[in-house]
ZASE-237188 format. One line per 5 residues: number of its first residue (from 1); their letters; for each residue x, y, z of C-alpha. Coordinates in nm, 4 decimals, decimal comma. Layout:
N
NUM) A) X/Y/Z ~ ...
% end
This chain:
309
1) MKIIL) -0,7483/0,3895/1,5850 ~ -0,7569/0,4329/1,2142 ~ -0,4983/0,2407/0,9953 ~ -0,4091/0,4127/0,6657 ~ -0,2732/0,1578/0,4537
6) ANPRG) -0,0623/0,3203/0,1630 ~ -0,0756/0,2124/-0,1997 ~ 0,1545/0,1533/-0,3726 ~ 0,3707/-0,0449/-0,0933 ~ 0,5769/-0,3395/-0,0907
11) FCAGV) 0,7132/-0,5512/-0,4161 ~ 0,8133/-0,3494/-0,7183 ~ 0,8314/-0,5237/-1,0567 ~ 1,2101/-0,5478/-1,0028 ~ 1,1891/-0,7446/-0,6754
16) NMAID) 0,8928/-0,9698/-0,8292 ~ 1,1219/-1,0548/-1,1047 ~ 1,4362/-1,1399/-0,9060 ~ 1,2011/-1,3670/-0,6543 ~ 1,0453/-1,5469/-0,9481
21) SLERA) 1,3795/-1,6024/-1,1116 ~ 1,4919/-1,7658/-0,7945 ~ 1,1846/-1,9613/-0,7609 ~ 1,2169/-2,0612/-1,1198 ~ 1,5959/-2,1780/-1,0937
26) LQLFG) 1,5326/-2,3889/-0,7902 ~ 1,2667/-2,5840/-1,0127 ~ 1,4908/-2,6067/-1,2840 ~ 1,8292/-2,6658/-1,1097 ~ 1,7571/-2,8014/-0,7604
31) TPLYV) 1,9723/-2,7354/-0,4698 ~ 2,2226/-2,6107/-0,3817 ~ 2,1832/-2,3044/-0,5863 ~ 2,4005/-1,9809/-0,5126 ~ 2,2962/-1,6590/-0,4979
36) YHEIV) 2,5606/-1,3662/-0,5277 ~ 2,4470/-1,1423/-0,2308 ~ 2,1038/-1,1397/-0,1075 ~ 1,8401/-1,1747/-0,3817 ~ 1,6731/-0,8626/-0,2392
41) HNLHV) 1,7432/-0,6719/0,1038 ~ 1,4891/-0,8297/0,3032 ~ 1,5391/-1,0707/0,5963 ~ 1,2331/-1,2686/0,5443 ~ 1,2644/-1,3316/0,1529
46) VERFR) 1,6363/-1,4104/0,2220 ~ 1,5608/-1,6799/0,5004 ~ 1,2640/-1,8347/0,3358 ~ 1,5009/-1,8934/0,0225 ~ 1,7847/-2,0152/0,2510
51) QRGAV) 1,5460/-2,2626/0,4359 ~ 1,4745/-2,4145/0,0704 ~ 1,8286/-2,4471/-0,0204 ~ 1,9423/-2,1284/-0,1748 ~ 2,2999/-2,0502/-0,0524
56) FVDSI) 2,3649/-1,6777/-0,0288 ~ 2,7650/-1,5921/-0,0983 ~ 2,9504/-1,2622/-0,0750 ~ 3,2222/-1,3897/-0,3193 ~ 3,2040/-1,5876/-0,6308
61) GEVPH) 3,4957/-1,7620/-0,4940 ~ 3,2498/-1,9351/-0,2494 ~ 3,0597/-2,0924/-0,5406 ~ 3,2031/-2,4304/-0,6534 ~ 3,3329/-2,4857/-1,0073
66) GATVL) 3,0445/-2,5604/-1,2429 ~ 2,7458/-2,4759/-1,0215 ~ 2,4695/-2,2489/-1,0711 ~ 2,4762/-1,8878/-0,9451 ~ 2,2108/-1,6107/-0,9730
71) YSAHG) 2,2931/-1,2643/-0,9515 ~ 2,0777/-1,0324/-0,6976 ~ 1,8546/-0,7706/-0,8171 ~ 2,0983/-0,5198/-0,7390 ~ 2,3476/-0,6078/-0,9990
76) VAPAV) 2,7071/-0,6870/-1,0442 ~ 3,0408/-0,5497/-1,1561 ~ 3,2047/-0,6956/-1,4822 ~ 3,4730/-0,8267/-1,2635 ~ 3,2207/-1,0667/-1,0654
81) RAAAA) 3,0886/-1,1987/-1,4524 ~ 3,4569/-1,2347/-1,5435 ~ 3,5130/-1,4449/-1,2105 ~ 3,2072/-1,6601/-1,2630 ~ 3,3062/-1,7324/-1,6272
86) ARRLN) 3,6386/-1,8517/-1,5233 ~ 3,4842/-2,0847/-1,2653 ~ 3,2400/-2,2114/-1,5653 ~ 2,9384/-2,1195/-1,3573 ~ 2,5888/-2,1327/-1,4751
91) AIDAT) 2,5157/-1,7644/-1,4300 ~ 2,1610/-1,6360/-1,4225 ~ 2,1210/-1,2681/-1,4287 ~ 1,8249/-1,1261/-1,2280 ~ 1,9490/-0,7763/-1,1920
96) CPLVT) 1,6619/-0,5383/-1,1847 ~ 1,6481/-0,3605/-1,5588 ~ 1,6403/-0,0300/-1,4075 ~ 1,9820/-0,0990/-1,2359 ~ 2,0968/-0,2216/-1,5513
101) KVHLE) 1,9926/0,1124/-1,7141 ~ 2,2293/0,2785/-1,4998 ~ 2,5491/0,0390/-1,5516 ~ 2,5004/0,1153/-1,9296 ~ 2,4950/0,4905/-1,8879
106) AVRFA) 2,8199/0,4731/-1,6635 ~ 2,9684/0,2782/-1,9474 ~ 2,8488/0,5102/-2,2160 ~ 2,9476/0,8239/-2,0257 ~ 3,2848/0,6574/-1,9685
111) KEGYT) 3,3440/0,5624/-2,3142 ~ 3,2652/0,9550/-2,3983 ~ 3,5418/1,0457/-2,1450 ~ 3,3298/1,1883/-1,8839 ~ 3,4078/1,2014/-1,5249
116) ILLIG) 3,0888/1,0375/-1,3925 ~ 2,9670/1,1607/-1,0373 ~ 2,7483/0,8766/-0,8973 ~ 2,5190/1,0153/-0,6114 ~ 2,4634/0,6990/-0,3794
121) HEGHD) 2,5552/0,5366/-0,0385 ~ 2,8878/0,3906/-0,0084 ~ 2,9186/0,0009/0,0097 ~ 2,5336/-0,0567/-0,1218 ~ 2,5335/-0,3628/-0,3505
126) EVVGT) 2,4033/-0,1450/-0,6487 ~ 2,6610/0,1428/-0,6036 ~ 2,9334/-0,1103/-0,5776 ~ 2,8109/-0,2942/-0,8899 ~ 2,7855/0,0354/-1,0956
131) VGEAP) 3,1452/0,1668/-0,9933 ~ 3,2635/-0,1667/-1,1186 ~ 3,1532/-0,0872/-1,4568 ~ 3,4118/0,2098/-1,4949 ~ 3,6169/0,2545/-1,1722
136) ANIIL) 3,8566/0,4912/-1,3036 ~ 3,5922/0,7180/-1,4184 ~ 3,3363/0,7289/-1,1264 ~ 3,3633/0,9430/-0,8073 ~ 3,1007/0,8577/-0,5270
141) VQDEH) 2,8966/1,1625/-0,3895 ~ 2,6860/1,1078/-0,0893 ~ 2,5877/1,4524/0,0005 ~ 2,5763/1,8149/-0,0986 ~ 2,9109/1,8728/0,1429
146) EVDAL) 3,0927/1,6070/-0,0793 ~ 3,0033/1,8124/-0,3985 ~ 3,2086/2,1195/-0,2690 ~ 3,4984/1,9194/-0,1659 ~ 3,5473/1,7623/-0,5258
151) DLPAN) 3,8751/1,8272/-0,6635 ~ 3,7572/1,9209/-1,0204 ~ 3,7627/2,2245/-1,1938 ~ 3,4332/2,3988/-1,2713 ~ 3,4755/2,3237/-1,6802
156) AKVAY) 3,5617/1,9698/-1,6143 ~ 3,3549/1,7191/-1,8178 ~ 3,1363/1,5727/-1,5835 ~ 2,7951/1,3574/-1,5839 ~ 2,5860/1,2528/-1,2882
161) LTQTT) 2,3804/0,9244/-1,2184 ~ 2,2098/0,8153/-0,9182 ~ 2,1361/0,4972/-0,7322 ~ 1,7837/0,3677/-0,8031 ~ 1,6665/0,3744/-0,4371
166) LSVDD) 1,7508/0,7213/-0,3324 ~ 1,5220/0,9831/-0,1708 ~ 1,4119/1,1839/-0,4589 ~ 1,4114/1,5004/-0,2589 ~ 1,7663/1,4293/-0,1172
171) AEVII) 1,8832/1,3464/-0,4698 ~ 1,7396/1,6516/-0,6277 ~ 1,9142/1,8796/-0,3474 ~ 2,2590/1,6969/-0,4563 ~ 2,1904/1,7439/-0,8177
176) AALRR) 2,1006/2,1202/-0,7806 ~ 2,4418/2,1512/-0,5796 ~ 2,6125/1,9679/-0,8697 ~ 2,4660/2,2025/-1,1177 ~ 2,5797/2,5128/-0,9459
181) RFPNI) 2,9173/2,3727/-0,9211 ~ 2,9523/2,2363/-1,2883 ~ 2,7020/2,4323/-1,5021 ~ 2,7857/2,2156/-1,8015 ~ 2,7100/1,8789/-1,6073
186) VGPSR) 2,5069/1,6307/-1,8094 ~ 2,2918/1,3630/-1,6865 ~ 2,0881/1,0431/-1,8031 ~ 1,7885/1,1242/-2,0193 ~ 1,5470/1,0009/-1,7662
191) DDICY) 1,5630/0,9920/-1,4054 ~ 1,7690/0,7122/-1,2551 ~ 1,5731/0,6731/-0,9497 ~ 1,3181/0,4025/-1,0075 ~ 0,9284/0,4237/-1,0363
196) ATQNR) 0,8561/0,2299/-0,7389 ~ 1,1001/0,4270/-0,5181 ~ 0,9191/0,7557/-0,6262 ~ 0,5648/0,6203/-0,5963 ~ 0,6327/0,4686/-0,2310
201) QEAVK) 0,7663/0,7955/-0,1172 ~ 0,5011/1,0152/-0,3013 ~ 0,2413/0,8071/-0,1143 ~ 0,4115/0,8584/0,2318 ~ 0,4393/1,2353/0,1415
206) DLVPE) 0,0814/1,2645/0,0594 ~ -0,0747/1,0794/0,3434 ~ 0,1777/1,1217/0,6281 ~ -0,0234/1,4547/0,7140 ~ -0,3267/1,2576/0,8626
211) ADVVL) -0,1101/1,0220/1,0496 ~ 0,0366/1,0367/1,3981 ~ 0,2603/0,7374/1,3983 ~ 0,4322/0,5700/1,0655 ~ 0,5051/0,2015/1,0251
216) VLGSQ) 0,7430/0,1175/0,7511 ~ 0,7930/-0,2736/0,7034 ~ 1,1282/-0,3348/0,5646 ~ 1,4902/-0,4391/0,6596 ~ 1,7723/-0,2042/0,7802
221) NSSNS) 1,9782/-0,2704/0,4984 ~ 1,7034/-0,1818/0,2440 ~ 1,7941/0,1591/0,1271 ~ 1,4603/0,2574/-0,0301 ~ 1,2854/0,1363/0,3240
226) QRLAE) 1,5222/0,3661/0,5227 ~ 1,4221/0,6497/0,2813 ~ 1,0591/0,6112/0,3365 ~ 1,1146/0,6283/0,7304 ~ 1,3441/0,9185/0,6965
231) LARSC) 1,0709/1,1069/0,4779 ~ 0,8130/1,0544/0,7441 ~ 1,0616/1,1887/1,0073 ~ 1,1203/1,4703/0,8040 ~ 0,7706/1,5616/0,8036
236) QKSAH) 0,7805/1,5810/1,2054 ~ 0,6074/1,2405/1,2363 ~ 0,7239/0,9268/1,4579 ~ 0,8324/0,6443/1,2157 ~ 0,9641/0,3125/1,2774
241) LIDSV) 1,1369/0,0945/1,0422 ~ 1,0592/-0,2855/1,1370 ~ 1,1121/-0,6040/0,9796 ~ 0,7888/-0,7938/1,1405 ~ 0,5113/-0,7669/1,4046
246) HEIRD) 0,7435/-0,8902/1,6779 ~ 0,9078/-0,5391/1,6586 ~ 0,6165/-0,3437/1,7532 ~ 0,5915/-0,1685/2,0919 ~ 0,2595/-0,0724/2,2135
251) EWFQG) 0,3796/0,2750/2,3690 ~ 0,4428/0,4120/2,0197 ~ 0,0662/0,4213/1,9837 ~ -0,0021/0,6199/2,3067 ~ -0,2361/0,9088/2,2033
256) ADAVL) -0,2233/0,8146/1,8341 ~ -0,5474/0,8198/1,6298 ~ -0,4244/0,7367/1,2989 ~ -0,1394/0,5212/1,1791 ~ 0,0109/0,5190/0,8162
261) ITAGA) 0,1377/0,1808/0,7363 ~ 0,3725/0,1340/0,4177 ~ 0,6509/-0,1157/0,3004 ~ 0,9558/-0,0816/0,1336 ~ 0,9856/-0,2220/-0,2267
266) SAPED) 1,1509/-0,5781/-0,0955 ~ 0,9293/-0,6294/0,1840 ~ 0,6336/-0,9273/0,1682 ~ 0,2887/-0,8303/0,1865 ~ 0,2018/-1,0970/0,4628
271) VVQEC) 0,4445/-0,9060/0,6889 ~ 0,2449/-0,5870/0,6436 ~ -0,0868/-0,7888/0,7102 ~ 0,0376/-0,9361/1,0505 ~ 0,0983/-0,5892/1,1815
276) IAYLK) -0,2580/-0,4835/1,0632 ~ -0,3903/-0,7883/1,2376 ~ -0,1874/-0,6946/1,5392 ~ -0,3260/-0,3589/1,5470 ~ -0,6644/-0,4553/1,5003
281) SRFAA) -0,6763/-0,7065/1,7937 ~ -0,4803/-0,4605/2,0358 ~ -0,6105/-0,1341/1,9633 ~ -0,9545/-0,2235/1,7577 ~ -0,8076/-0,0442/1,4560
286) DVESR) -1,0031/0,0050/1,1267 ~ -0,8287/0,0039/0,8209 ~ -0,8644/0,2635/0,5114 ~ -0,6762/0,1924/0,2325 ~ -0,5522/0,4821/0,0085
291) TVREE) -0,4134/0,4435/-0,3441 ~ -0,1792/0,7406/-0,4599 ~ -0,0894/0,6136/-0,7871 ~ -0,1517/0,2846/-0,9669 ~ 0,1501/0,0486/-1,0810
296) HVSFP) 0,1112/-0,1638/-1,3963 ~ 0,4832/-0,2550/-1,4226 ~ 0,6349/-0,5738/-1,5011 ~ 0,9780/-0,7306/-1,5980 ~ 1,0229/-1,0671/-1,7836
301) LPREL) 1,2516/-1,3560/-1,6356 ~ 1,6019/-1,3519/-1,7279 ~ 1,7118/-1,4881/-2,0526 ~ 1,8718/-1,8104/-1,9230 ~ 1,5373/-1,9245/-1,7241
306) RVVG) 1,3046/-1,8240/-2,0404 ~ 1,5400/-2,0484/-2,2703 ~ 1,5900/-2,3458/-2,0280 ~ 1,2066/-2,3122/-1,9572
% end
């Protein structure tokens, strides 16, 4: 068996920044340290920090008055920030800058009187935060059928934004439907879908023709990981989204000569290497690392941590 190891894969700059932020905050402020929502959408990362004293909460009301809270990489709505201020929390903002860009675009379009059509998945932390910036102006659109169902005139003053972790191909289909329905629609000056999401999808798209089976390392609630598995399946390949080596089933590889391995933007590299080690020992697999695109992006720690440090 041959393992085709996709590059780029795994942690992106936003995830690295968020994880480094929580590491630094634990050093500076000790435990318990509260985190609003999962720091990133990965079971391993969350559990490792939980064992070190991080307390993950879904409501600011769960954080004691005056405590330290760190916002996850997915961003938060203004109402969350206001609630934190009311409780006099020491708030550290580890929102990915690419998510912040979408928030700022939502605020700008709302001030200019646009109805904002946000392409994304209902209930995702990032979408909840973005909608919270201008709830009266934003309508969530999840697919092209919802475009047809929009109760807006063709000449409505509309703008679109997208969740950063979408499938590029799926988003393009919805954007095309929006442009047909609303010829004067405006969008962001640059694509909202983040560079890392696009690059990981591009790597799968380029390499999947050579593979019989695809393994995507990532958690089920990771949007960008789900999109990688869906992309592989859309190319008529057997694809499995797994959190760890313990979920691998040998029967997946019956008759398989080549396995493509990639990882979502919040999946740690050690879980990738554990899967590779298993396939090497079980199937005498050889590894061929393939780089589709180089990445050299990094984001600084939040201002709160840089000032204290």
